[in-house]
C-alpha positions as CSV (number, residue, x, y, z in Angstrom):
1,M,-33.4,-21.3,-5.8
2,I,-30.4,-19.5,-7.4
3,D,-27.3,-21.3,-6.1
4,L,-24.2,-19.3,-6.7
5,R,-22.1,-20.8,-3.8
6,S,-20.0,-22.9,-6.1
7,D,-20.0,-24.8,-9.4
8,T,-19.8,-27.9,-7.3
9,V,-23.6,-27.7,-6.8
10,T,-24.2,-28.5,-10.5
11,Q,-26.3,-31.6,-11.2
12,P,-26.0,-34.0,-14.1
13,T,-27.8,-33.2,-17.3
14,L,-30.5,-35.4,-18.7
15,Q,-28.0,-36.7,-21.3
16,M,-25.6,-37.7,-18.5
17,R,-28.4,-39.5,-16.6
18,E,-29.3,-41.5,-19.7
19,A,-25.6,-42.4,-20.3
20,M,-25.3,-43.5,-16.7
21,A,-28.3,-45.8,-17.1
22,R,-26.9,-47.4,-20.2
23,A,-23.3,-47.6,-19.0
24,I,-21.4,-50.9,-19.7
25,V,-19.5,-51.7,-16.5
26,G,-16.9,-54.0,-15.1
27,D,-14.6,-54.3,-12.1
28,D,-12.3,-51.3,-12.2
29,V,-9.9,-52.6,-9.6
30,Y,-9.2,-55.3,-12.2
31,E,-9.0,-52.5,-14.8
32,E,-12.0,-54.2,-16.5
33,D,-14.6,-51.4,-16.6
34,P,-14.7,-50.3,-20.2
35,T,-16.5,-47.0,-19.5
36,I,-13.9,-45.9,-16.9
37,N,-11.1,-47.0,-19.3
38,L,-12.5,-44.9,-22.0
39,L,-12.9,-41.9,-19.7
40,Q,-9.3,-42.2,-18.6
41,E,-8.1,-42.4,-22.2
42,M,-10.1,-39.3,-23.1
43,A,-8.9,-37.4,-20.1
44,A,-5.3,-38.2,-20.8
45,K,-5.6,-37.1,-24.4
46,K,-7.3,-33.8,-23.3
47,M,-4.3,-33.2,-20.9
48,G,-1.7,-34.3,-23.4
49,K,-0.5,-37.1,-21.0
50,E,0.2,-40.8,-21.4
51,A,-2.4,-42.1,-18.9
52,G,-5.2,-41.1,-16.6
53,L,-6.8,-42.4,-13.3
54,F,-10.4,-41.8,-12.4
55,V,-10.8,-40.9,-8.7
56,P,-13.8,-39.9,-6.5
57,S,-12.6,-36.3,-5.9
58,G,-10.1,-33.6,-6.6
59,T,-8.9,-33.8,-3.1
60,M,-8.0,-37.4,-3.6
61,A,-6.4,-36.7,-6.9
62,N,-4.1,-34.0,-5.4
63,L,-3.3,-36.3,-2.5
64,L,-2.4,-39.1,-4.8
65,A,-0.1,-36.9,-6.8
66,V,1.8,-35.8,-3.6
67,L,2.0,-39.4,-2.3
68,T,3.2,-40.7,-5.6
69,F,6.0,-38.1,-6.0
70,C,7.0,-37.7,-2.3
71,Q,8.3,-40.0,0.5
72,R,7.6,-39.4,4.2
73,G,9.6,-36.4,5.3
74,D,9.9,-34.8,1.8
75,E,8.6,-31.3,1.2
76,A,5.9,-30.0,-1.1
77,I,6.0,-26.3,-1.9
78,M,2.8,-24.5,-2.6
79,G,1.1,-21.1,-2.3
80,N,-0.4,-20.0,1.0
81,L,-3.8,-19.7,-0.7
82,A,-3.5,-23.0,-2.4
83,H,-6.5,-25.4,-2.3
84,T,-4.3,-28.2,-1.2
85,F,-3.1,-26.2,1.8
86,L,-6.4,-24.6,2.8
87,F,-9.1,-27.0,2.0
88,E,-7.9,-30.6,1.9
89,A,-7.8,-31.3,5.6
90,G,-4.0,-31.5,5.8
91,G,-4.1,-34.9,4.1
92,V,-0.6,-34.7,2.6
93,S,0.9,-34.3,6.0
94,A,-1.5,-36.4,8.0
95,L,-1.5,-39.4,5.6
96,G,1.7,-38.9,3.8
97,G,4.1,-37.4,6.3
98,V,4.9,-34.7,3.7
99,V,6.0,-31.3,4.9
100,I,4.1,-28.4,3.5
101,H,6.1,-25.3,2.7
102,T,3.9,-22.3,1.8
103,L,5.0,-19.2,-0.1
104,P,2.9,-16.1,-0.6
105,N,0.5,-16.2,-3.6
106,L,0.6,-13.0,-5.6
107,K,-2.7,-11.4,-6.6
108,N,-2.6,-13.0,-10.0
109,G,-2.4,-16.5,-8.4
110,T,1.2,-17.1,-9.1
111,I,4.2,-17.5,-6.7
112,A,7.2,-15.3,-7.3
113,L,9.8,-17.4,-9.2
114,E,12.5,-15.8,-6.9
115,D,10.6,-17.1,-3.9
116,I,10.3,-20.6,-5.4
117,G,14.1,-20.7,-6.2
118,E,15.0,-19.5,-2.7
119,S,12.7,-22.1,-1.0
120,I,14.4,-25.1,-2.6
121,R,16.5,-26.8,0.0
122,V,20.2,-27.6,-0.3
123,D,21.3,-31.1,0.3
124,D,21.6,-31.0,4.1
125,I,20.7,-33.7,6.6
126,H,19.0,-31.1,8.8
127,H,16.5,-30.3,6.0
128,P,13.5,-32.1,4.5
129,V,14.1,-32.9,0.8
130,S,12.3,-30.4,-1.5
131,R,10.5,-32.7,-3.9
132,L,7.4,-31.1,-5.4
133,L,5.9,-27.8,-6.4
134,I,2.1,-27.5,-6.6
135,L,0.5,-24.8,-8.8
136,E,-3.2,-24.1,-9.1
137,N,-5.0,-23.2,-12.4
138,T,-7.5,-21.5,-12.2
139,H,-6.6,-20.2,-8.8
140,N,-9.7,-20.2,-6.6
141,R,-8.9,-17.9,-3.7
142,C,-7.1,-15.4,-5.9
143,G,-10.4,-14.8,-7.7
144,G,-10.6,-17.6,-10.2
145,V,-7.7,-16.1,-12.2
146,A,-6.1,-18.1,-15.1
147,I,-2.4,-18.7,-14.8
148,S,-0.5,-18.1,-18.0
149,L,1.4,-20.8,-19.9
150,G,4.5,-18.7,-19.9
151,Y,4.5,-18.6,-16.1
152,T,3.9,-22.3,-15.8
153,R,6.7,-23.0,-18.2
154,S,9.1,-20.8,-16.2
155,A,8.2,-22.4,-12.9
156,A,8.6,-25.9,-14.4
157,E,12.0,-25.0,-15.9
158,L,13.2,-23.6,-12.5
159,I,12.2,-26.6,-10.4
160,H,13.1,-29.3,-13.0
161,A,16.6,-27.9,-13.0
162,H,16.7,-28.8,-9.3
163,R,15.1,-32.2,-10.0
164,L,11.8,-31.4,-8.4
165,F,8.4,-32.4,-9.8
166,L,5.5,-30.1,-10.8
167,H,1.9,-31.0,-10.0
168,L,-0.8,-28.8,-11.5
169,D,-4.1,-28.7,-9.5
170,G,-6.2,-28.0,-12.6
171,A,-9.6,-28.5,-11.0
172,R,-10.9,-25.8,-13.3
173,I,-8.3,-26.0,-16.0
174,F,-10.9,-25.8,-18.8
175,N,-12.0,-22.5,-17.4
176,A,-8.3,-21.4,-17.6
177,S,-7.9,-22.6,-21.1
178,T,-11.1,-20.9,-22.2
179,A,-10.0,-17.6,-20.7
180,L,-6.5,-17.8,-22.2
181,K,-7.8,-19.2,-25.5
182,I,-5.4,-22.1,-25.6
183,Q,-5.8,-25.8,-25.3
184,A,-5.9,-27.4,-21.8
185,S,-3.1,-29.8,-23.0
186,D,-0.8,-26.8,-23.6
187,L,-1.4,-25.5,-20.1
188,A,-0.7,-28.9,-18.6
189,A,2.3,-29.7,-20.8
190,P,5.0,-28.3,-18.4
191,A,3.6,-30.3,-15.5
192,D,4.6,-33.8,-14.5
193,S,1.0,-34.5,-13.4
194,V,-2.3,-32.7,-13.6
195,T,-5.7,-33.2,-12.2
196,F,-9.1,-31.8,-13.3
197,C,-12.6,-32.0,-11.8
198,L,-15.6,-33.4,-13.7
199,S,-18.0,-32.4,-11.0
200,K,-17.6,-28.6,-11.1
201,G,-18.2,-26.6,-14.2
202,L,-18.4,-29.8,-16.3
203,C,-21.6,-30.8,-14.4
204,A,-20.8,-34.5,-13.8
205,P,-22.1,-35.7,-10.4
206,V,-18.8,-37.3,-9.2
207,G,-15.2,-37.5,-9.9
208,S,-11.9,-36.1,-11.0
209,V,-9.1,-37.5,-13.2
210,L,-5.4,-37.5,-12.4
211,C,-3.1,-37.6,-15.5
212,G,0.6,-38.1,-16.0
213,S,3.1,-40.6,-17.4
214,A,2.1,-44.3,-17.6
215,D,4.6,-45.1,-14.8
216,F,3.3,-42.3,-12.6
217,I,-0.3,-43.5,-13.0
218,H,0.7,-47.1,-12.3
219,K,2.1,-46.0,-9.0
220,A,-0.8,-43.8,-8.2
221,R,-3.3,-46.6,-8.8
222,R,-1.7,-48.6,-6.0
223,I,-1.9,-45.7,-3.7
224,R,-5.6,-45.1,-4.7
225,K,-6.3,-48.6,-3.6
226,M,-4.5,-48.0,-0.3
227,L,-6.6,-45.0,0.4
228,G,-9.8,-46.9,-0.3
229,G,-10.4,-45.3,-3.7
230,G,-10.5,-48.6,-5.6
231,M,-14.0,-48.6,-7.1
232,R,-15.7,-51.5,-8.7
233,Q,-18.5,-51.0,-11.3
234,A,-18.0,-47.2,-11.2
235,G,-18.5,-46.9,-15.0
236,V,-22.0,-45.8,-14.0
237,I,-20.6,-42.5,-12.8
238,A,-17.7,-42.4,-15.3
239,A,-20.3,-42.4,-18.1
240,A,-21.4,-38.9,-16.9
241,G,-17.8,-37.8,-17.1
242,I,-17.5,-38.8,-20.7
243,I,-20.6,-36.8,-21.6
244,A,-19.1,-33.9,-19.6
245,L,-15.9,-33.9,-21.7
246,E,-18.0,-34.2,-24.9
247,T,-20.6,-31.5,-24.2
248,M,-19.6,-29.2,-21.4
249,V,-16.2,-27.8,-22.3
250,E,-17.3,-25.8,-25.3
251,R,-20.1,-24.0,-23.4
252,I,-17.8,-22.7,-20.6
253,P,-17.7,-19.2,-22.3
254,D,-21.3,-18.8,-21.3
255,D,-20.4,-19.1,-17.6
256,H,-17.6,-16.5,-18.0
257,L,-19.9,-14.0,-19.8
258,R,-22.5,-14.3,-17.0
259,A,-19.9,-13.8,-14.3
260,F,-18.7,-10.7,-16.2
261,N,-22.2,-9.3,-16.4
262,L,-22.9,-10.1,-12.8
263,A,-19.7,-8.3,-11.7
264,K,-20.4,-5.3,-13.9
265,E,-23.9,-4.8,-12.5
266,L,-22.9,-5.4,-8.9
267,S,-20.0,-3.0,-9.1
268,S,-22.4,-0.2,-10.0
269,I,-24.2,-0.6,-6.7
270,P,-23.0,1.9,-4.1
271,G,-21.3,0.2,-1.2
272,I,-20.2,-2.9,-3.2
273,K,-16.5,-3.2,-4.0
274,L,-15.5,-5.6,-6.8
275,E,-12.3,-7.5,-5.8
276,N,-9.7,-8.8,-8.3
277,N,-11.0,-6.5,-11.0
278,M,-13.4,-7.9,-13.6
279,P,-13.6,-11.7,-13.4
280,E,-11.4,-13.7,-15.8
281,T,-13.5,-16.9,-15.5
282,N,-16.6,-17.9,-13.6
283,M,-15.9,-16.4,-10.1
284,V,-17.0,-13.1,-8.7
285,F,-15.7,-11.8,-5.4
286,I,-17.2,-8.8,-3.7
287,S,-16.8,-6.9,-0.4
288,F,-18.6,-4.0,1.1
289,T,-17.5,-0.5,2.0
290,D,-18.3,1.3,5.3
291,E,-21.4,2.9,3.9
292,I,-23.1,-0.5,4.1
293,K,-24.3,-0.8,7.6
294,K,-25.4,-4.4,7.4
295,S,-22.9,-7.1,8.2
296,V,-22.0,-9.6,5.5
297,K,-23.7,-12.3,7.6
298,E,-27.0,-10.2,7.5
299,I,-26.7,-9.8,3.8
300,H,-26.1,-13.5,3.3
301,A,-29.1,-14.4,5.4
302,Q,-31.4,-12.0,3.7
303,L,-30.3,-13.3,0.3
304,W,-31.1,-16.8,1.5
305,E,-34.6,-15.6,2.4
306,K,-34.9,-14.5,-1.3
307,E,-33.8,-18.0,-2.3
308,I,-30.4,-16.8,-3.5
309,R,-27.4,-18.6,-2.2
310,V,-23.9,-17.1,-2.2
311,G,-20.6,-18.1,-0.5
312,L,-19.2,-16.5,2.6
313,V,-15.5,-16.6,2.2
314,G,-14.3,-14.0,4.8
315,A,-15.5,-11.5,7.4
316,N,-16.4,-9.1,4.6
317,R,-16.2,-11.1,1.4
318,I,-18.7,-13.0,-0.7
319,R,-18.0,-15.3,-3.6
320,M,-20.4,-16.1,-6.4
321,V,-19.7,-18.8,-9.1
322,T,-21.6,-19.1,-12.3
323,H,-22.2,-22.5,-13.9
324,Y,-24.5,-24.5,-16.3
325,W,-27.5,-24.1,-14.0
326,I,-27.3,-20.3,-13.8
327,S,-29.2,-18.4,-16.5
328,D,-29.3,-14.8,-17.6
329,A,-32.5,-14.3,-15.7
330,D,-30.8,-15.6,-12.5
331,I,-28.1,-13.0,-12.9
332,E,-30.7,-10.3,-13.3
333,N,-32.6,-11.5,-10.2
334,T,-29.5,-11.7,-8.2
335,V,-28.5,-8.1,-9.0
336,K,-32.1,-7.0,-8.2
337,A,-31.9,-8.7,-4.8
338,F,-28.7,-6.9,-3.9
339,K,-30.1,-3.6,-4.9
340,E,-33.2,-4.1,-2.8
341,L,-31.2,-5.2,0.3
342,L,-28.6,-2.4,0.1
343,K,-30.8,0.5,-0.9
């Protein structure tokens, strides 16, 4: 099976499994799990922040950031294609009473600075209080694009001047840093908090880490407990996260190269339209022109029969994501399958 639906389908490596079996553990609610403590220290250092907090998922990490910065009735500003808006079950509103204010995402994943500035509320009892801006890097629905450090700095300067906070949803921040050829800590520097996933391109089975100031993480830890995220001897899974940080970041260029090659070959097939130009990171989005008489659902089903899984992300749109478990041969076989189905 060639599974290109997402890099969330990655499984732990043998080295991770061995580390999990050997992990020294303690009660993390008491902050006594040495493996989790080490992972949090490593993550904070990677992000250039004072402290980190290990959580079960990126969704919980983003929710924790919003609930730590915002009170009920406050407003969080984000893109209309943001993961927090589209794919996190409305948790910031349902659980935190936080108002979501969406602004249009541009094709490059950013939000126009002018739009951000105009969206910040004046002090008026009729309005919610603008408290937080959320940016996403890389930006999933905009094609896995990497957001530049210059833009992040400009957005941070703008909102900090109005006493808002900036949270960076950096689920795939190591893909962004690889594409931009700068350190992840530099990309995270303008943000007041940042989260990244261990269970996507880094191949760990579970978990994300939320990073920020020591005071911010202290507050977030209490909210994590409130949400049921206080784990006990979770060093067993944190051990895989340590191996992920030690061994998986440096090999991300392989995923990007394979995505580039996949996009290049698919774009040469009549009827396939490459969206977002050539991929910057590990995501390839394609759609189909009118000369293709099959529906995207038919194409999806026929690829499945050939043991190739891709993601349906629209009425005429497919997403494919490369990762550790996708080889050069898998790319070749995927291209071959598309050619056979569309000839």
